C-alpha positions as CSV (number, residue, x, y, z in Angstrom):
1,M,22.5,50.9,43.3
2,H,23.7,48.4,45.3
3,T,24.0,49.2,49.2
4,E,27.6,49.0,49.4
5,S,28.2,51.4,46.8
6,L,25.7,53.6,48.3
7,F,27.1,53.4,51.6
8,Q,30.5,54.2,50.3
9,A,29.1,57.3,48.6
10,H,27.8,58.1,51.8
11,I,30.9,57.9,53.5
12,N,32.8,59.8,50.8
13,Q,30.4,62.8,50.9
14,Q,30.5,62.6,54.9
15,Q,34.7,62.9,54.6
16,R,34.2,65.7,52.2
17,E,31.9,67.6,54.2
18,L,34.2,67.0,57.4
19,V,37.2,68.4,55.7
20,D,35.2,71.6,54.6
21,A,34.0,71.8,58.2
22,L,37.4,71.5,59.6
23,A,38.7,74.2,57.4
24,H,36.0,76.8,58.2
25,T,36.3,76.1,61.8
26,G,40.2,76.7,61.8
27,L,40.9,72.9,62.6
28,S,42.2,71.8,59.6
29,D,45.3,69.8,61.0
30,C,43.2,68.0,63.4
31,A,41.9,64.3,63.7
32,V,38.4,63.8,64.8
33,L,37.3,60.9,67.3
34,I,33.4,60.6,67.7
35,Y,32.3,58.4,70.5
36,S,28.9,56.5,70.4
37,G,28.3,57.1,74.0
38,K,28.1,54.9,77.1
39,L,25.7,53.0,79.4
40,H,23.6,55.2,81.8
41,Y,22.8,53.5,85.0
42,H,19.6,53.9,87.1
43,Y,20.1,55.6,90.4
44,A,21.2,53.4,93.1
45,D,20.8,50.4,90.6
46,D,22.9,48.2,88.6
47,H,20.6,48.1,85.6
48,A,21.3,50.6,82.8
49,G,18.6,52.5,80.5
50,T,17.9,51.7,77.2
51,F,21.1,52.7,74.8
52,R,21.0,55.2,72.0
53,A,24.0,55.9,70.2
54,W,24.7,59.6,69.5
55,G,23.4,60.5,65.9
56,H,26.9,62.1,64.6
57,F,28.3,58.7,65.4
58,L,25.6,56.8,63.8
59,R,25.9,58.7,60.6
60,W,29.1,57.0,60.0
61,I,28.7,53.2,61.7
62,P,25.2,51.8,61.4
63,V,25.5,50.0,64.7
64,D,23.8,51.2,67.7
65,R,26.1,50.0,70.7
66,P,28.0,51.6,73.6
67,D,31.7,52.4,73.9
68,F,32.3,52.4,70.1
69,F,34.5,55.0,68.4
70,V,35.2,56.2,65.0
71,L,38.5,57.7,64.1
72,L,38.7,60.1,61.3
73,R,41.6,61.8,59.3
74,A,42.0,63.7,56.1
75,D,43.6,61.3,53.3
76,H,42.9,58.4,55.6
77,K,40.5,55.7,55.5
78,P,38.0,56.0,58.6
79,M,38.8,53.8,61.4
80,F,36.2,52.0,63.5
81,L,37.4,51.2,67.1
82,P,34.4,49.1,68.8
83,V,35.3,47.9,72.5
84,L,34.4,44.5,72.7
85,P,35.6,43.2,76.0
86,N,35.8,39.6,77.2
87,D,32.5,38.9,78.6
88,Y,30.6,36.1,79.6
89,W,27.4,38.3,80.9
90,H,26.4,39.6,77.6
91,D,26.6,38.8,74.0
92,Q,29.7,40.8,72.8
93,H,29.7,39.6,69.2
94,L,29.3,42.1,66.6
95,E,28.1,41.6,63.1
96,M,30.1,43.6,60.7
97,P,28.7,43.0,56.9
98,E,30.7,43.8,54.1
99,W,28.4,46.3,52.8
100,W,29.5,49.0,55.4
101,A,32.7,47.2,56.9
102,S,34.6,47.6,53.9
103,S,34.6,51.4,54.3
104,F,36.5,51.4,57.6
105,V,40.0,50.0,58.8
106,I,38.4,47.9,62.2
107,Q,40.5,47.7,65.0
108,P,38.5,45.8,68.1
109,L,39.6,46.9,71.2
110,L,39.3,45.0,74.8
111,S,38.7,48.3,76.8
112,V,38.4,51.5,76.5
113,A,41.5,52.3,78.2
114,D,43.3,50.7,75.0
115,L,41.9,53.8,73.2
116,G,45.0,56.0,73.9
117,T,47.2,53.3,72.7
118,T,45.6,52.9,69.6
119,I,45.2,56.3,68.8
120,A,48.8,57.2,69.3
121,S,49.7,54.0,67.1
122,A,47.8,55.8,64.3
123,K,50.2,58.7,64.6
124,V,47.6,61.0,66.0
125,K,49.1,63.6,68.4
126,S,46.8,64.4,71.5
127,D,47.1,68.2,71.1
128,Q,45.6,67.5,67.5
129,L,42.6,65.6,68.6
130,I,39.1,66.5,68.5
131,F,36.9,64.6,70.6
132,L,33.2,64.5,69.8
133,G,30.8,63.1,72.1
134,E,29.4,62.9,75.9
135,D,32.4,62.0,78.0
136,D,34.7,64.8,78.7
137,K,36.6,62.9,81.2
138,L,37.5,60.6,78.6
139,A,38.5,63.2,76.3
140,A,40.8,64.8,78.8
141,S,42.5,61.3,79.6
142,L,43.4,60.8,75.8
143,G,45.1,64.5,76.3
144,C,42.6,66.4,74.1
145,P,43.1,70.3,74.7
146,A,39.8,71.5,76.4
147,T,39.1,73.7,73.3
148,H,39.0,70.5,71.2
149,I,36.4,68.8,73.3
150,N,33.2,69.3,71.6
151,P,34.1,72.7,70.0
152,A,30.9,74.5,69.5
153,K,31.6,75.8,66.0
154,L,32.2,72.2,64.6
155,L,29.3,70.5,66.3
156,T,27.2,73.6,65.0
157,W,28.6,73.2,61.1
158,L,27.9,69.3,61.6
159,D,24.4,69.7,62.9
160,Y,23.7,72.3,59.9
161,Q,24.4,69.7,57.1
162,R,22.9,66.8,58.8
163,A,19.9,68.0,57.0
164,Y,21.0,67.3,53.7
165,K,20.8,63.3,53.2
166,T,22.6,61.3,51.0
167,D,21.2,58.8,48.6
168,Y,22.0,56.3,51.3
169,E,20.4,57.8,54.0
170,V,17.1,58.9,51.9
171,H,16.8,54.8,51.2
172,C,17.2,54.3,54.9
173,L,14.4,56.6,55.7
174,A,12.3,55.1,52.8
175,D,12.8,51.5,54.0
176,A,12.0,52.7,57.6
177,N,8.8,54.0,56.3
178,A,7.9,50.8,54.5
179,H,8.5,48.8,57.8
180,A,6.5,51.2,59.8
181,L,3.4,51.1,57.5
182,L,3.1,47.2,58.1
183,G,2.5,48.0,61.8
184,H,0.0,51.0,60.9
185,Q,-2.1,48.5,59.0
186,A,-2.1,46.1,61.9
187,A,-2.8,48.6,64.4
188,H,-5.7,49.8,62.4
189,D,-7.0,46.1,62.1
190,C,-6.9,45.6,65.8
191,F,-8.6,49.0,66.6
192,Q,-11.4,48.1,64.0
193,A,-11.7,44.7,66.1
194,G,-11.9,46.4,69.1
195,G,-8.3,46.1,70.8
196,D,-7.5,48.2,73.4
197,E,-4.2,50.5,73.4
198,Y,-1.9,47.8,74.7
199,D,-3.4,45.2,71.9
200,I,-2.9,47.8,69.4
201,H,0.6,48.5,70.5
202,M,1.6,45.0,70.5
203,A,0.0,44.4,67.2
204,Y,2.4,47.2,65.6
205,L,5.4,45.7,66.9
206,Q,4.4,42.2,65.9
207,A,3.7,43.3,62.2
208,C,7.3,45.1,62.3
209,K,9.0,42.6,64.1
210,V,10.8,45.1,66.7
211,L,10.9,45.1,70.2
212,D,10.1,48.8,72.1
213,P,13.7,49.5,72.6
214,E,14.2,49.1,68.9
215,L,11.4,52.0,68.1
216,P,12.7,55.6,67.2
217,Y,10.3,56.8,70.0
218,N,7.7,55.5,72.3
219,N,4.6,54.8,70.2
220,I,1.6,57.1,71.0
221,V,-1.4,54.8,70.6
222,A,-4.3,57.1,71.8
223,L,-7.9,55.8,71.9
224,N,-10.8,58.4,71.9
225,A,-10.1,61.5,74.4
226,N,-6.5,60.5,74.6
227,G,-5.5,61.7,71.0
228,A,-6.0,65.1,72.4
229,L,-2.7,64.5,74.6
230,L,0.1,65.5,71.9
231,H,2.6,63.1,73.5
232,Y,0.1,60.7,75.2
233,Q,2.6,57.9,76.6
234,H,0.5,55.2,78.3
235,K,-1.0,51.8,76.7
236,K,-4.2,51.2,78.8
237,R,-5.1,47.3,78.8
238,Y,-8.3,45.7,79.9
239,L,-9.3,42.2,80.6
240,A,-11.2,40.5,77.8
241,A,-14.5,40.4,80.2
242,D,-14.0,44.1,81.7
243,A,-17.4,45.7,81.4
244,H,-15.5,49.1,81.8
245,K,-13.9,49.0,78.8
246,P,-14.8,52.2,76.6
247,A,-16.0,51.5,72.8
248,N,-13.4,52.5,70.4
249,Q,-14.5,55.4,68.7
250,V,-11.2,57.1,67.1
251,L,-7.3,55.8,67.3
252,L,-4.7,58.3,67.0
253,I,-1.5,56.4,66.4
254,D,2.0,58.0,65.8
255,A,4.4,55.3,65.4
256,G,7.6,54.9,63.5
257,C,10.5,52.3,62.9
258,R,14.1,52.4,62.4
259,Y,16.2,51.2,59.6
260,N,20.1,51.2,60.1
261,S,19.3,53.9,62.8
262,Y,17.3,56.3,60.3
263,C,13.9,57.2,61.8
264,S,10.4,57.4,60.3
265,D,7.6,59.0,62.3
266,I,4.2,58.7,60.8
267,T,0.7,59.4,62.3
268,R,-2.7,58.3,61.2
269,T,-6.2,59.0,62.7
270,W,-9.2,56.4,62.2
271,C,-12.6,56.1,63.1
272,A,-14.8,53.1,63.9
273,P,-17.9,52.8,61.9
274,G,-20.8,54.9,63.5
275,V,-18.5,57.9,65.0
276,N,-20.2,61.2,65.2
277,A,-20.5,62.5,61.6
278,D,-19.0,65.8,62.3
279,F,-15.8,64.2,63.5
280,V,-15.8,62.2,60.5
281,G,-15.9,65.2,58.2
282,L,-13.3,67.0,60.1
283,L,-11.0,63.9,59.6
284,T,-11.7,64.2,55.9
285,G,-11.1,67.7,56.1
286,M,-7.8,67.4,57.8
287,Q,-6.6,64.5,55.5
288,A,-7.2,66.9,52.5
289,L,-5.7,70.0,54.2
290,Q,-2.4,67.9,54.8
291,L,-2.3,67.1,51.2
292,A,-2.8,70.6,50.0
293,I,0.2,71.7,52.1
294,I,2.6,69.1,50.8
295,D,1.5,70.6,47.2
296,E,2.8,73.9,48.2
297,I,6.2,72.5,49.0
298,R,8.9,74.2,46.8
299,V,12.7,74.2,47.1
300,G,13.4,77.7,48.6
301,S,10.1,78.2,50.1
302,S,9.8,79.2,53.8
303,F,9.0,76.6,56.3
304,V,7.7,79.3,58.7
305,E,5.4,80.4,55.6
306,L,4.1,76.6,55.3
307,H,3.2,76.6,59.1
308,K,1.1,79.9,58.7
309,L,-0.8,78.8,55.6
310,T,-1.6,75.6,57.5
311,H,-3.2,77.8,60.3
312,A,-5.0,79.5,57.5
313,K,-6.3,76.8,56.1
314,L,-7.1,75.4,59.5
315,A,-9.0,78.5,60.1
316,Q,-11.1,77.9,57.3
317,L,-11.9,74.3,58.2
318,L,-13.1,75.4,61.7
319,V,-15.7,77.6,59.9
320,D,-16.8,74.9,57.4
321,S,-17.0,72.6,60.1
322,R,-19.0,75.0,62.0
323,I,-16.8,74.7,64.9
324,C,-16.1,78.4,64.7
325,S,-18.1,81.3,63.3
326,G,-17.0,84.3,61.8
327,S,-14.5,84.5,59.3
328,A,-11.0,82.6,58.9
329,E,-9.3,86.0,58.8
330,Q,-10.8,86.7,62.1
331,L,-9.9,83.5,63.7
332,L,-6.1,83.8,62.7
333,A,-6.1,87.4,63.9
334,K,-7.4,86.3,67.3
335,G,-5.2,83.4,67.5
336,I,-8.0,81.0,68.0
337,T,-6.5,78.3,65.7
338,R,-3.7,77.9,67.8
339,T,-6.2,76.4,70.5
340,F,-6.7,73.6,67.9
341,L,-3.0,73.3,66.6
342,P,-0.6,74.0,69.3
343,H,2.4,72.4,68.0
344,G,4.7,73.0,64.9
345,L,3.6,71.9,61.2
346,G,6.8,69.5,61.5
347,H,10.4,69.0,61.8
348,L,13.5,67.5,60.1
349,L,13.8,64.0,60.1
350,G,16.8,61.5,60.2
351,L,18.9,59.8,62.9
352,Q,16.9,61.3,65.5
353,V,13.2,61.8,65.1
354,H,13.4,65.6,65.8
355,D,16.6,65.7,63.8
356,V,19.2,68.7,65.0
357,G,19.7,72.1,63.0
358,G,16.0,72.9,62.5
359,R,16.5,76.4,63.7
360,L,20.0,77.2,62.3
361,A,19.9,79.6,59.5
362,D,23.6,79.0,58.4
363,P,26.2,76.8,59.3
364,I,28.2,79.2,61.5
365,G,25.3,79.2,64.0
366,N,23.1,81.9,63.2
367,F,19.9,81.0,64.5
368,A,16.2,81.6,63.0
369,P,14.0,81.8,65.8
370,P,10.3,80.8,65.1
371,P,7.9,83.5,65.2
372,P,6.6,84.7,68.5
373,E,3.1,83.5,68.1
374,F,4.1,80.1,67.0
375,P,7.3,79.3,69.6
376,T,7.0,75.7,69.4
377,L,7.7,75.4,65.6
378,R,10.8,73.2,65.4
379,T,12.0,73.9,61.9
380,T,12.7,77.3,60.5
381,R,15.0,77.1,57.9
382,A,14.4,77.5,54.2
383,I,13.5,74.3,52.4
384,D,16.4,72.9,50.2
385,E,17.1,69.8,48.0
386,R,18.1,66.7,49.9
387,M,15.9,67.7,52.8
388,V,13.8,65.0,54.7
389,F,11.4,66.5,57.2
390,T,7.4,65.9,58.6
391,I,4.3,67.5,57.8
392,E,1.9,67.0,60.5
393,P,-1.2,69.1,60.9
394,G,-3.8,68.1,63.3
395,I,-6.8,69.5,65.3
396,Y,-7.3,68.7,68.7
397,F,-9.7,69.3,71.5
398,I,-7.5,69.8,74.3
399,P,-9.3,70.6,77.3
400,V,-6.8,73.1,79.2
401,L,-6.5,75.0,76.0
402,L,-10.3,75.1,75.4
403,Q,-11.1,76.2,79.1
404,A,-8.7,79.4,78.3
405,L,-11.0,79.9,75.2
406,R,-14.0,79.5,76.8
407,S,-13.4,81.7,79.5
408,G,-11.6,84.3,77.2
409,P,-13.3,87.5,75.3
410,E,-13.2,85.4,72.2
411,A,-15.6,82.6,73.4
412,G,-18.4,83.9,71.6
413,L,-16.5,82.6,67.9
414,V,-16.8,79.1,69.1
415,N,-19.7,76.5,68.9
416,W,-19.8,75.2,72.3
417,P,-22.1,72.6,72.0
418,L,-20.5,71.0,69.2
419,I,-17.1,71.2,70.9
420,D,-18.7,69.3,73.9
421,E,-19.7,66.6,71.2
422,L,-16.3,66.1,70.0
423,Q,-13.9,66.6,72.7
424,P,-14.8,62.9,73.9
425,L,-13.1,61.9,70.6
426,G,-9.6,63.7,71.3
427,G,-8.0,64.7,68.2
428,I,-6.6,64.2,64.7
429,R,-3.2,64.3,63.2
430,I,-2.1,63.3,59.9
431,E,1.7,63.0,59.2
432,D,3.8,62.1,56.4
433,N,7.7,62.3,55.7
434,I,8.6,64.3,53.2
435,W,12.0,64.1,50.8
436,I,13.1,67.1,48.6
437,G,14.8,65.0,45.8
438,P,16.4,66.0,42.4
439,H,13.0,65.8,40.7
440,G,10.9,67.5,43.2
441,V,8.9,66.6,46.2
442,H,8.5,62.8,47.2
443,N,6.3,61.5,49.9
444,L,8.3,58.6,51.3
445,T,5.3,57.4,53.4
446,R,2.6,57.4,50.7
447,S,5.2,55.9,47.7
448,A,8.0,53.5,47.2
449,L,11.3,55.2,45.9
């Protein structure tokens, strides 16, 4: 289907969902103004941080710019209100290709101060205007009642619905995966050629033709022991002749791309030739484990149960790899697998990397908390058609967690000499992006639409 047709169908679906949300939250007579957000300046400075538009705005307008608005009314074409000031400091030109612009009435503004007049000219009364976005003072200046500024029930309903992706959104997510895979291949090649973390990161950016601020999140480019830091944030660099540069043994790279503001989130782990054979075997086992978990996904199945199954399979892998002794059931019962896998199996994915609504049980705000033994699990919803989420099991040798296990009552179940060999190699994570389509489970990372 042509992009314009996909996008128009996407907008039509969102309009139906919004009417439904307003009806269920007692706000049917209201118009909705959604704000992209504003620049935030560093303390005592005239430089702003990198801007990222709010997800609920980006679901309507695929433009990541501050001070943009979309006005939504029942039985009216959506109105796009971009603030485009006369400015000689920055480029204010806005590309508005027909494939998405044709879905909107577009009225540029010179200033945010023009917003009230424009809304009034659209015959929207201030007491019937709902404001969604970060600036409560701006909302109040437009005359919005306090109860109509980010009403919690409406936002909860919209957060819940964000999990269900339209065909347009799925195609954007698929394209974000395809772009990121170009970067992952370049990163792999740079790693094998001996590049440091900085080199590998730059190879990724160049292959994807992106700048750092355009990434969905800061790339995790972790060599060797750094792979044990789940959100490792640095990019160590060395001069070519630096004798202190460690040899590349293992690369864990967690990196994605954005396409029309939709995010991919992919992790791969690679070994250099000659790396510890036990670690290589563990990597092979984790790759198989990840695919086995994906094979278990069904509409209606529980993400919590998938997470528990992951730990059961990890327990068996720990036994098979001689990292732990005893039975898999014993390791599970004593919580030992949580030392090696302290994060959740995955999360919803979309306009935000960790997309909203992962712990909502329903659209009216009831929560489904994670089990007490797995507090970091981000997604507890039942799996349903049209959802997109990650599946990202891992195994890590994290010093602070291993030390707690080593000094605890279950220390005798662990092969500490082998742990000491593997700890300098960091860890393993394998992450794919999964779409539940009309014909079953589709791995967006491993196969094109």
